[in-house]
PDB file of N, CA, C and O in Angstrom:
ATOM      1  N   UNK A   1       0.853  -1.161   0.000  1.00  0.00           N
ATOM      2  CA  UNK A   1       0.000   0.000   0.000  1.00  0.00           C
ATOM      3  C   UNK A   1       0.897   1.221   0.000  1.00  0.00           C
ATOM      4  O   UNK A   1       1.864   1.281   0.759  1.00  0.00           O
ATOM      5  N   UNK A   2       0.595   2.169  -0.820  1.00  0.00           N
ATOM      6  CA  UNK A   2       1.307   3.445  -0.820  1.00  0.00           C
ATOM      7  C   UNK A   2       0.402   4.503  -0.215  1.00  0.00           C
ATOM      8  O   UNK A   2      -0.820   4.450  -0.354  1.00  0.00           O
ATOM      9  N   UNK A   3       1.005   5.441   0.441  1.00  0.00           N
ATOM     10  CA  UNK A   3       0.247   6.537   1.038  1.00  0.00           C
ATOM     11  C   UNK A   3       0.960   7.835   0.712  1.00  0.00           C
ATOM     12  O   UNK A   3       2.189   7.890   0.655  1.00  0.00           O
ATOM     13  N   UNK A   4       0.187   8.856   0.504  1.00  0.00           N
ATOM     14  CA  UNK A   4       0.778  10.165   0.241  1.00  0.00           C
ATOM     15  C   UNK A   4       0.343  11.128   1.324  1.00  0.00           C
ATOM     16  O   UNK A   4      -0.673  10.922   1.987  1.00  0.00           O
ATOM     17  N   UNK A   5       1.117  12.173   1.494  1.00  0.00           N
ATOM     18  CA  UNK A   5       0.788  13.214   2.467  1.00  0.00           C
ATOM     19  C   UNK A   5       0.788  14.553   1.745  1.00  0.00           C
ATOM     20  O   UNK A   5       1.546  14.737   0.793  1.00  0.00           O
ATOM     21  N   UNK A   6      -0.047  15.492   2.178  1.00  0.00           N
ATOM     22  CA  UNK A   6      -0.096  16.791   1.520  1.00  0.00           C
ATOM     23  C   UNK A   6       1.241  17.512   1.613  1.00  0.00           C
ATOM     24  O   UNK A   6       2.019  17.292   2.541  1.00  0.00           O
ATOM     25  N   UNK A   7       1.490  18.369   0.641  1.00  0.00           N
ATOM     26  CA  UNK A   7       2.737  19.138   0.685  1.00  0.00           C
ATOM     27  C   UNK A   7       2.705  20.102   1.873  1.00  0.00           C
ATOM     28  O   UNK A   7       1.635  20.499   2.335  1.00  0.00           O
ATOM     29  N   UNK A   8       3.870  20.464   2.351  1.00  0.00           N
ATOM     30  CA  UNK A   8       3.956  21.298   3.552  1.00  0.00           C
ATOM     31  C   UNK A   8       3.419  22.704   3.324  1.00  0.00           C
ATOM     32  O   UNK A   8       3.171  23.428   4.288  1.00  0.00           O
ATOM     33  N   UNK A   9       3.235  23.107   2.072  1.00  0.00           N
ATOM     34  CA  UNK A   9       2.631  24.418   1.814  1.00  0.00           C
ATOM     35  C   UNK A   9       1.155  24.419   2.213  1.00  0.00           C
ATOM     36  O   UNK A   9       0.596  25.473   2.519  1.00  0.00           O
ATOM     37  N   UNK A  10       0.519  23.234   2.210  1.00  0.00           N
ATOM     38  CA  UNK A  10      -0.890  23.128   2.582  1.00  0.00           C
ATOM     39  C   UNK A  10      -1.074  22.920   4.075  1.00  0.00           C
ATOM     40  O   UNK A  10      -1.959  23.521   4.684  1.00  0.00           O
ATOM     41  N   UNK A  11      -0.238  22.067   4.670  1.00  0.00           N
ATOM     42  CA  UNK A  11      -0.315  21.792   6.105  1.00  0.00           C
ATOM     43  C   UNK A  11       1.025  21.255   6.586  1.00  0.00           C
ATOM     44  O   UNK A  11       1.699  20.510   5.875  1.00  0.00           O
ATOM     45  N   UNK A  12       1.399  21.638   7.785  1.00  0.00           N
ATOM     46  CA  UNK A  12       2.648  21.146   8.387  1.00  0.00           C
ATOM     47  C   UNK A  12       2.404  19.855   9.181  1.00  0.00           C
ATOM     48  O   UNK A  12       3.347  19.261   9.703  1.00  0.00           O
ATOM     49  N   UNK A  13       1.155  19.429   9.270  1.00  0.00           N
ATOM     50  CA  UNK A  13       0.787  18.285  10.113  1.00  0.00           C
ATOM     51  C   UNK A  13       1.571  17.020   9.781  1.00  0.00           C
ATOM     52  O   UNK A  13       1.920  16.252  10.677  1.00  0.00           O
ATOM     53  N   UNK A  14       1.843  16.804   8.516  1.00  0.00           N
ATOM     54  CA  UNK A  14       2.503  15.565   8.106  1.00  0.00           C
ATOM     55  C   UNK A  14       3.908  15.788   7.550  1.00  0.00           C
ATOM     56  O   UNK A  14       4.432  14.929   6.840  1.00  0.00           O
ATOM     57  N   UNK A  15       4.519  16.919   7.861  1.00  0.00           N
ATOM     58  CA  UNK A  15       5.813  17.213   7.252  1.00  0.00           C
ATOM     59  C   UNK A  15       6.899  16.219   7.662  1.00  0.00           C
ATOM     60  O   UNK A  15       7.898  16.080   6.956  1.00  0.00           O
ATOM     61  N   UNK A  16       6.724  15.533   8.775  1.00  0.00           N
ATOM     62  CA  UNK A  16       7.707  14.541   9.221  1.00  0.00           C
ATOM     63  C   UNK A  16       7.525  13.183   8.542  1.00  0.00           C
ATOM     64  O   UNK A  16       8.382  12.310   8.682  1.00  0.00           O
ATOM     65  N   UNK A  17       6.436  12.990   7.819  1.00  0.00           N
ATOM     66  CA  UNK A  17       6.138  11.685   7.221  1.00  0.00           C
ATOM     67  C   UNK A  17       6.841  11.558   5.870  1.00  0.00           C
ATOM     68  O   UNK A  17       6.519  12.255   4.909  1.00  0.00           O
ATOM     69  N   UNK A  18       7.807  10.649   5.832  1.00  0.00           N
ATOM     70  CA  UNK A  18       8.507  10.342   4.590  1.00  0.00           C
ATOM     71  C   UNK A  18       8.204   8.922   4.123  1.00  0.00           C
ATOM     72  O   UNK A  18       8.342   8.608   2.941  1.00  0.00           O
ATOM     73  N   UNK A  19       7.791   8.065   5.057  1.00  0.00           N
ATOM     74  CA  UNK A  19       7.385   6.705   4.719  1.00  0.00           C
ATOM     75  C   UNK A  19       6.414   6.206   5.788  1.00  0.00           C
ATOM     76  O   UNK A  19       6.195   6.878   6.796  1.00  0.00           O
ATOM     77  N   UNK A  20       5.843   5.043   5.567  1.00  0.00           N
ATOM     78  CA  UNK A  20       4.811   4.528   6.479  1.00  0.00           C
ATOM     79  C   UNK A  20       5.327   4.354   7.900  1.00  0.00           C
ATOM     80  O   UNK A  20       4.555   4.452   8.854  1.00  0.00           O
ATOM     81  N   UNK A  21       6.611   4.098   8.053  1.00  0.00           N
ATOM     82  CA  UNK A  21       7.186   3.943   9.379  1.00  0.00           C
ATOM     83  C   UNK A  21       7.159   5.216  10.206  1.00  0.00           C
ATOM     84  O   UNK A  21       7.307   5.172  11.428  1.00  0.00           O
ATOM     85  N   UNK A  22       6.968   6.352   9.542  1.00  0.00           N
ATOM     86  CA  UNK A  22       6.908   7.637  10.243  1.00  0.00           C
ATOM     87  C   UNK A  22       5.523   7.936  10.813  1.00  0.00           C
ATOM     88  O   UNK A  22       5.366   8.891  11.573  1.00  0.00           O
ATOM     89  N   UNK A  23       4.520   7.138  10.459  1.00  0.00           N
ATOM     90  CA  UNK A  23       3.172   7.365  10.965  1.00  0.00           C
ATOM     91  C   UNK A  23       3.090   6.958  12.430  1.00  0.00           C
ATOM     92  O   UNK A  23       3.646   5.935  12.828  1.00  0.00           O
ATOM     93  N   UNK A  24       2.408   7.748  13.217  1.00  0.00           N
ATOM     94  CA  UNK A  24       2.356   7.545  14.668  1.00  0.00           C
ATOM     95  C   UNK A  24       1.406   6.421  15.070  1.00  0.00           C
ATOM     96  O   UNK A  24       0.354   6.224  14.462  1.00  0.00           O
ATOM     97  N   UNK A  25       1.805   5.689  16.111  1.00  0.00           N
ATOM     98  CA  UNK A  25       0.932   4.737  16.796  1.00  0.00           C
ATOM     99  C   UNK A  25       0.161   3.800  15.901  1.00  0.00           C
ATOM    100  O   UNK A  25       0.733   3.071  15.091  1.00  0.00           O
ATOM    101  N   UNK A  26      -1.161   3.830  16.062  1.00  0.00           N
ATOM    102  CA  UNK A  26      -2.023   2.898  15.328  1.00  0.00           C
ATOM    103  C   UNK A  26      -2.497   3.462  13.988  1.00  0.00           C
ATOM    104  O   UNK A  26      -3.358   2.866  13.342  1.00  0.00           O
ATOM    105  N   UNK A  27      -1.953   4.590  13.567  1.00  0.00           N
ATOM    106  CA  UNK A  27      -2.396   5.208  12.317  1.00  0.00           C
ATOM    107  C   UNK A  27      -2.324   4.247  11.133  1.00  0.00           C
ATOM    108  O   UNK A  27      -3.285   4.189  10.365  1.00  0.00           O
ATOM    109  N   UNK A  28      -1.236   3.483  10.939  1.00  0.00           N
ATOM    110  CA  UNK A  28      -1.229   2.544   9.804  1.00  0.00           C
ATOM    111  C   UNK A  28      -2.374   1.527   9.865  1.00  0.00           C
ATOM    112  O   UNK A  28      -2.979   1.213   8.840  1.00  0.00           O
ATOM    113  N   UNK A  29      -2.671   1.014  11.061  1.00  0.00           N
ATOM    114  CA  UNK A  29      -3.771   0.055  11.199  1.00  0.00           C
ATOM    115  C   UNK A  29      -5.113   0.719  10.917  1.00  0.00           C
ATOM    116  O   UNK A  29      -6.000   0.094  10.336  1.00  0.00           O
ATOM    117  N   UNK A  30      -5.270   1.972  11.320  1.00  0.00           N
ATOM    118  CA  UNK A  30      -6.515   2.690  11.036  1.00  0.00           C
ATOM    119  C   UNK A  30      -6.690   2.889   9.534  1.00  0.00           C
ATOM    120  O   UNK A  30      -7.797   2.757   9.012  1.00  0.00           O
ATOM    121  N   UNK A  31      -5.612   3.203   8.851  1.00  0.00           N
ATOM    122  CA  UNK A  31      -5.673   3.380   7.394  1.00  0.00           C
ATOM    123  C   UNK A  31      -6.042   2.060   6.725  1.00  0.00           C
ATOM    124  O   UNK A  31      -6.905   2.030   5.848  1.00  0.00           O
ATOM    125  N   UNK A  32      -5.397   0.978   7.130  1.00  0.00           N
ATOM    126  CA  UNK A  32      -5.725  -0.333   6.559  1.00  0.00           C
ATOM    127  C   UNK A  32      -7.180  -0.697   6.822  1.00  0.00           C
ATOM    128  O   UNK A  32      -7.870  -1.180   5.924  1.00  0.00           O
ATOM    129  N   UNK A  33      -7.646  -0.472   8.028  1.00  0.00           N
ATOM    130  CA  UNK A  33      -9.038  -0.786   8.375  1.00  0.00           C
ATOM    131  C   UNK A  33     -10.000  -0.005   7.491  1.00  0.00           C
ATOM    132  O   UNK A  33     -10.979  -0.561   6.992  1.00  0.00           O
ATOM    133  N   UNK A  34      -9.726   1.276   7.295  1.00  0.00           N
ATOM    134  CA  UNK A  34     -10.590   2.086   6.432  1.00  0.00           C
ATOM    135  C   UNK A  34     -10.668   1.472   5.039  1.00  0.00           C
ATOM    136  O   UNK A  34     -11.762   1.262   4.515  1.00  0.00           O
ATOM    137  N   UNK A  35      -9.512   1.182   4.434  1.00  0.00           N
ATOM    138  CA  UNK A  35      -9.522   0.667   3.071  1.00  0.00           C
ATOM    139  C   UNK A  35     -10.077  -0.748   2.979  1.00  0.00           C
ATOM    140  O   UNK A  35     -10.605  -1.128   1.933  1.00  0.00           O
ATOM    141  N   UNK A  36      -9.973  -1.534   4.040  1.00  0.00           N
ATOM    142  CA  UNK A  36     -10.565  -2.872   4.030  1.00  0.00           C
ATOM    143  C   UNK A  36     -12.088  -2.829   4.084  1.00  0.00           C
ATOM    144  O   UNK A  36     -12.743  -3.753   3.604  1.00  0.00           O
ATOM    145  N   UNK A  37     -12.663  -1.772   4.659  1.00  0.00           N
ATOM    146  CA  UNK A  37     -14.104  -1.773   4.932  1.00  0.00           C
ATOM    147  C   UNK A  37     -14.925  -0.678   4.243  1.00  0.00           C
ATOM    148  O   UNK A  37     -16.151  -0.685   4.357  1.00  0.00           O
ATOM    149  N   UNK A  38     -14.297   0.252   3.540  1.00  0.00           N
ATOM    150  CA  UNK A  38     -15.089   1.345   2.991  1.00  0.00           C
ATOM    151  C   UNK A  38     -16.035   0.917   1.877  1.00  0.00           C
ATOM    152  O   UNK A  38     -16.937   1.673   1.519  1.00  0.00           O
ATOM    153  N   UNK A  39     -15.852  -0.267   1.327  1.00  0.00           N
ATOM    154  CA  UNK A  39     -16.775  -0.756   0.293  1.00  0.00           C
ATOM    155  C   UNK A  39     -17.749  -1.808   0.826  1.00  0.00           C
ATOM    156  O   UNK A  39     -18.483  -2.414   0.045  1.00  0.00           O
ATOM    157  N   UNK A  40     -17.769  -2.031   2.125  1.00  0.00           N
ATOM    158  CA  UNK A  40     -18.604  -3.094   2.701  1.00  0.00           C
ATOM    159  C   UNK A  40     -20.083  -2.989   2.324  1.00  0.00           C
ATOM    160  O   UNK A  40     -20.746  -4.016   2.178  1.00  0.00           O
ATOM    161  N   UNK A  41     -20.600  -1.808   2.166  1.00  0.00           N
ATOM    162  CA  UNK A  41     -22.027  -1.637   1.876  1.00  0.00           C
ATOM    163  C   UNK A  41     -22.332  -1.609   0.381  1.00  0.00           C
ATOM    164  O   UNK A  41     -23.471  -1.360  -0.015  1.00  0.00           O
ATOM    165  N   UNK A  42     -21.314  -1.863  -0.455  1.00  0.00           N
ATOM    166  CA  UNK A  42     -21.512  -1.863  -1.900  1.00  0.00           C
ATOM    167  C   UNK A  42     -21.338  -3.291  -2.421  1.00  0.00           C
ATOM    168  O   UNK A  42     -20.214  -3.783  -2.524  1.00  0.00           O
ATOM    169  N   UNK A  43     -22.451  -3.958  -2.750  1.00  0.00           N
ATOM    170  CA  UNK A  43     -22.379  -5.345  -3.212  1.00  0.00           C
ATOM    171  C   UNK A  43     -21.446  -5.498  -4.415  1.00  0.00           C
ATOM    172  O   UNK A  43     -21.453  -4.678  -5.333  1.00  0.00           O
ATOM    173  N   UNK A  44     -20.654  -6.552  -4.390  1.00  0.00           N
ATOM    174  CA  UNK A  44     -19.771  -6.840  -5.513  1.00  0.00           C
ATOM    175  C   UNK A  44     -18.450  -6.098  -5.493  1.00  0.00           C
ATOM    176  O   UNK A  44     -17.599  -6.342  -6.348  1.00  0.00           O
ATOM    177  N   UNK A  45     -18.258  -5.203  -4.547  1.00  0.00           N
ATOM    178  CA  UNK A  45     -16.994  -4.469  -4.470  1.00  0.00           C
ATOM    179  C   UNK A  45     -16.175  -5.008  -3.311  1.00  0.00           C
ATOM    180  O   UNK A  45     -16.718  -5.393  -2.275  1.00  0.00           O
ATOM    181  N   UNK A  46     -14.865  -5.029  -3.497  1.00  0.00           N
ATOM    182  CA  UNK A  46     -13.980  -5.519  -2.451  1.00  0.00           C
ATOM    183  C   UNK A  46     -12.627  -4.838  -2.583  1.00  0.00           C
ATOM    184  O   UNK A  46     -12.315  -4.230  -3.607  1.00  0.00           O
ATOM    185  N   UNK A  47     -11.851  -4.948  -1.550  1.00  0.00           N
ATOM    186  CA  UNK A  47     -10.511  -4.365  -1.524  1.00  0.00           C
ATOM    187  C   UNK A  47      -9.556  -5.400  -0.962  1.00  0.00           C
ATOM    188  O   UNK A  47      -9.871  -6.080   0.015  1.00  0.00           O
ATOM    189  N   UNK A  48      -8.392  -5.520  -1.576  1.00  0.00           N
ATOM    190  CA  UNK A  48      -7.349  -6.400  -1.056  1.00  0.00           C
ATOM    191  C   UNK A  48      -6.175  -5.519  -0.634  1.00  0.00           C
ATOM    192  O   UNK A  48      -5.632  -4.765  -1.441  1.00  0.00           O
ATOM    193  N   UNK A  49      -5.793  -5.621   0.625  1.00  0.00           N
ATOM    194  CA  UNK A  49      -4.682  -4.836   1.146  1.00  0.00           C
ATOM    195  C   UNK A  49      -3.397  -5.629   0.942  1.00  0.00           C
ATOM    196  O   UNK A  49      -3.306  -6.796   1.324  1.00  0.00           O
ATOM    197  N   UNK A  50      -2.414  -4.984   0.339  1.00  0.00           N
ATOM    198  CA  UNK A  50      -1.104  -5.608   0.152  1.00  0.00           C
ATOM    199  C   UNK A  50      -0.128  -5.097   1.190  1.00  0.00           C
ATOM    200  O   UNK A  50      -0.508  -4.753   2.310  1.00  0.00           O
ATOM    201  N   UNK A  51       1.119  -5.053   0.807  1.00  0.00           N
ATOM    202  CA  UNK A  51       2.139  -4.577   1.732  1.00  0.00           C
ATOM    203  C   UNK A  51       2.327  -3.064   1.589  1.00  0.00           C
ATOM    204  O   UNK A  51       1.914  -2.459   0.600  1.00  0.00           O
ATOM    205  N   UNK A  52       2.953  -2.480   2.592  1.00  0.00           N
ATOM    206  CA  UNK A  52       3.264  -1.058   2.560  1.00  0.00           C
ATOM    207  C   UNK A  52       4.554  -0.874   1.772  1.00  0.00           C
ATOM    208  O   UNK A  52       5.501  -1.648   1.913  1.00  0.00           O
ATOM    209  N   UNK A  53       4.575   0.164   0.941  1.00  0.00           N
ATOM    210  CA  UNK A  53       5.758   0.435   0.122  1.00  0.00           C
ATOM    211  C   UNK A  53       6.196   1.876   0.329  1.00  0.00           C
ATOM    212  O   UNK A  53       5.465   2.688   0.895  1.00  0.00           O
ATOM    213  N   UNK A  54       7.392   2.176  -0.136  1.00  0.00           N
ATOM    214  CA  UNK A  54       7.972   3.492   0.065  1.00  0.00           C
ATOM    215  C   UNK A  54       7.596   4.510  -0.996  1.00  0.00           C
ATOM    216  O   UNK A  54       6.836   4.228  -1.923  1.00  0.00           O
ATOM    217  N   UNK A  55       8.150   5.701  -0.831  1.00  0.00           N
ATOM    218  CA  UNK A  55       7.849   6.833  -1.710  1.00  0.00           C
ATOM    219  C   UNK A  55       8.265   6.568  -3.151  1.00  0.00           C
ATOM    220  O   UNK A  55       7.568   6.987  -4.075  1.00  0.00           O
ATOM    221  N   UNK A  56       9.383   5.883  -3.359  1.00  0.00           N
ATOM    222  CA  UNK A  56       9.830   5.611  -4.728  1.00  0.00           C
ATOM    223  C   UNK A  56       8.808   4.774  -5.488  1.00  0.00           C
ATOM    224  O   UNK A  56       8.538   5.040  -6.659  1.00  0.00           O
ATOM    225  N   UNK A  57       8.243   3.772  -4.837  1.00  0.00           N
ATOM    226  CA  UNK A  57       7.203   2.962  -5.481  1.00  0.00           C
ATOM    227  C   UNK A  57       5.960   3.794  -5.772  1.00  0.00           C
ATOM    228  O   UNK A  57       5.354   3.655  -6.834  1.00  0.00           O
ATOM    229  N   UNK A  58       5.581   4.654  -4.837  1.00  0.00           N
ATOM    230  CA  UNK A  58       4.399   5.502  -5.041  1.00  0.00           C
ATOM    231  C   UNK A  58       4.606   6.423  -6.240  1.00  0.00           C
ATOM    232  O   UNK A  58       3.711   6.575  -7.071  1.00  0.00           O
ATOM    233  N   UNK A  59       5.781   7.035  -6.329  1.00  0.00           N
ATOM    234  CA  UNK A  59       6.074   7.933  -7.461  1.00  0.00           C
ATOM    235  C   UNK A  59       6.045   7.175  -8.780  1.00  0.00           C
ATOM    236  O   UNK A  59       5.534   7.677  -9.781  1.00  0.00           O
ATOM    237  N   UNK A  60       6.597   5.961  -8.778  1.00  0.00           N
ATOM    238  CA  UNK A  60       6.602   5.144  -9.993  1.00  0.00           C
ATOM    239  C   UNK A  60       5.178   4.788 -10.413  1.00  0.00           C
ATOM    240  O   UNK A  60       4.840   4.879 -11.593  1.00  0.00           O
ATOM    241  N   UNK A  61       4.338   4.381  -9.455  1.00  0.00           N
ATOM    242  CA  UNK A  61       2.951   4.025  -9.770  1.00  0.00           C
ATOM    243  C   UNK A  61       2.164   5.220 -10.288  1.00  0.00           C
ATOM    244  O   UNK A  61       1.364   5.086 -11.214  1.00  0.00           O
ATOM    245  N   UNK A  62       2.387   6.382  -9.697  1.00  0.00           N
ATOM    246  CA  UNK A  62       1.704   7.595 -10.154  1.00  0.00           C
ATOM    247  C   UNK A  62       2.142   7.940 -11.569  1.00  0.00           C
ATOM    248  O   UNK A  62       1.308   8.274 -12.410  1.00  0.00           O
ATOM    249  N   UNK A  63       3.453   7.862 -11.843  1.00  0.00           N
ATOM    250  CA  UNK A  63       3.961   8.150 -13.190  1.00  0.00           C
ATOM    251  C   UNK A  63       3.379   7.189 -14.216  1.00  0.00           C
ATOM    252  O   UNK A  63       3.004   7.601 -15.313  1.00  0.00           O
ATOM    253  N   UNK A  64       3.303   5.909 -13.861  1.00  0.00           N
ATOM    254  CA  UNK A  64       2.723   4.922 -14.776  1.00  0.00           C
ATOM    255  C   UNK A  64       1.252   5.212 -15.051  1.00  0.00           C
ATOM    256  O   UNK A  64       0.796   5.081 -16.187  1.00  0.00           O
ATOM    257  N   UNK A  65       0.514   5.601 -14.029  1.00  0.00           N
ATOM    258  CA  UNK A  65      -0.909   5.919 -14.209  1.00  0.00           C
ATOM    259  C   UNK A  65      -1.079   7.128 -15.116  1.00  0.00           C
ATOM    260  O   UNK A  65      -1.967   7.149 -15.968  1.00  0.00           O
ATOM    261  N   UNK A  66      -0.236   8.130 -14.937  1.00  0.00           N
ATOM    262  CA  UNK A  66      -0.303   9.328 -15.783  1.00  0.00           C
ATOM    263  C   UNK A  66      -0.001   8.965 -17.229  1.00  0.00           C
ATOM    264  O   UNK A  66      -0.678   9.443 -18.140  1.00  0.00           O
ATOM    265  N   UNK A  67       1.009   8.125 -17.450  1.00  0.00           N
ATOM    266  CA  UNK A  67       1.356   7.708 -18.812  1.00  0.00           C
ATOM    267  C   UNK A  67       0.213   6.932 -19.459  1.00  0.00           C
ATOM    268  O   UNK A  67      -0.078   7.127 -20.639  1.00  0.00           O
ATOM    269  N   UNK A  68      -0.437   6.055 -18.697  1.00  0.00           N
ATOM    270  CA  UNK A  68      -1.568   5.293 -19.249  1.00  0.00           C
ATOM    271  C   UNK A  68      -2.732   6.205 -19.613  1.00  0.00           C
ATOM    272  O   UNK A  68      -3.444   5.948 -20.583  1.00  0.00           O
ATOM    273  N   UNK A  69      -2.926   7.262 -18.844  1.00  0.00           N
ATOM    274  CA  UNK A  69      -4.054   8.165 -19.077  1.00  0.00           C
ATOM    275  C   UNK A  69      -3.778   9.141 -20.219  1.00  0.00           C
ATOM    276  O   UNK A  69      -4.705   9.757 -20.745  1.00  0.00           O
ATOM    277  N   UNK A  70      -2.530   9.284 -20.600  1.00  0.00           N
ATOM    278  CA  UNK A  70      -2.169  10.258 -21.653  1.00  0.00           C
ATOM    279  C   UNK A  70      -2.408   9.706 -23.035  1.00  0.00           C
ATOM    280  O   UNK A  70      -2.157  10.393 -24.026  1.00  0.00           O
TER     281      UNK A  70
END
């Protein structure tokens, strides 16, 4: 799973977050729980949670998505 944080020009709240290991306490589990269950009330929809990955993987996935959409 990749996660992004807003740029520091928008909020300083997450400026210390560079990877998932920087998230405080149970925050990673709360994020996983949200994504595991946000489709529960929509029949036929499901989510599979994978592993947590770093910023380089997130940037690569975003670049690939942009290229596919172009």
